[in-house]
C-alpha positions, 0 to 999 in steps of 0.5 A: 475457534471464534470467527473474527469480524473482517477488518474494513473501512471506507474513507472519502477525501474531497479537495479542490484538486481531487475526489477520492473514495476508498473501500478496503477489507483487509481480510478479503480474497483480492477482489478489486474495482479500481478507477483512478483515471490513471491507467498505470496506477490502476494496474499497480493497485490491482496487483496490490489487492490481488497479492495482498488478498485485500478487497479494494475499491478505489474511485478517484477523480483529479486534475490530471489535465494539470499533472498526475501528482495530486491524484497519485498522492491523494490516492496514497493518503486515502488508502493509508487512512483506510488501512489504519482505520480498518486495522483499528487497535492492531490487537492480535496482529503479527506486526512485522512483515517482509517479502522479496519478489523477483520479476524476471531480472528484477528483485524488490523487497519490502519490510514493514512494521505496523508500529504506529510510527510513520517512516519510509525508506525508499531505495529505488531508482529508475532509468526512465522518467516515465512508465506508461506515461506515469512519472516515475518520481510519483511512486515515491510520493505515493508510498510516502503518502501511504506509509504516513497515513497508515502509520507504518514503518516501511523500507522499500528497495529494488537492489537490481533490475533493468526493466523499470516496469518489472522493478515497480511491479515487483515492488507493489507485489512485495509490499502487498505480501509484506503487509498481509504478513504483518497484519495477519492474526496470530492466536499466540499474540494477546492484545497489542504486540508491543512491550509498551502495551501500545502501538 
């Protein structure tokens, strides 16, 4: 069987508010080097890399003295850009993925379609306004930015749970596993996995 080249991308975004560099290899082993200046976001991105088996490097600097919003959203945008660039024409992939992750009392689910159509359904609520100093409203901004720029349809839900840390950690793990499933290559898939012939 012919060995496929690893799917990789490096993306940089620089604005007056942030500077973000992302290196991504979809065919990795979970190697990671993450530094965003936001401890809780670093923790979630490490989980994303490890459980998706993505090699991921993130370097971000932002105006966190103003708010975390710009940095969190821009990291999501650049990670989405890197995902789309690394995946290229989507030839030979399974396209769909879904995964459920339990973490103690909480359950999180992720369903994805690497469709070329950007859409996010987000059925997640939190009891606390912040986790580890991280505004819980920003998780929606991160996932929306990622799904939009990765050009994927993404349905995320946490149907139950009482600990907010468990809820969001399970969700990052579920998304990583669902994406790994969706982008995995299937030798039975010839070309683009769509009856239209294009994604």
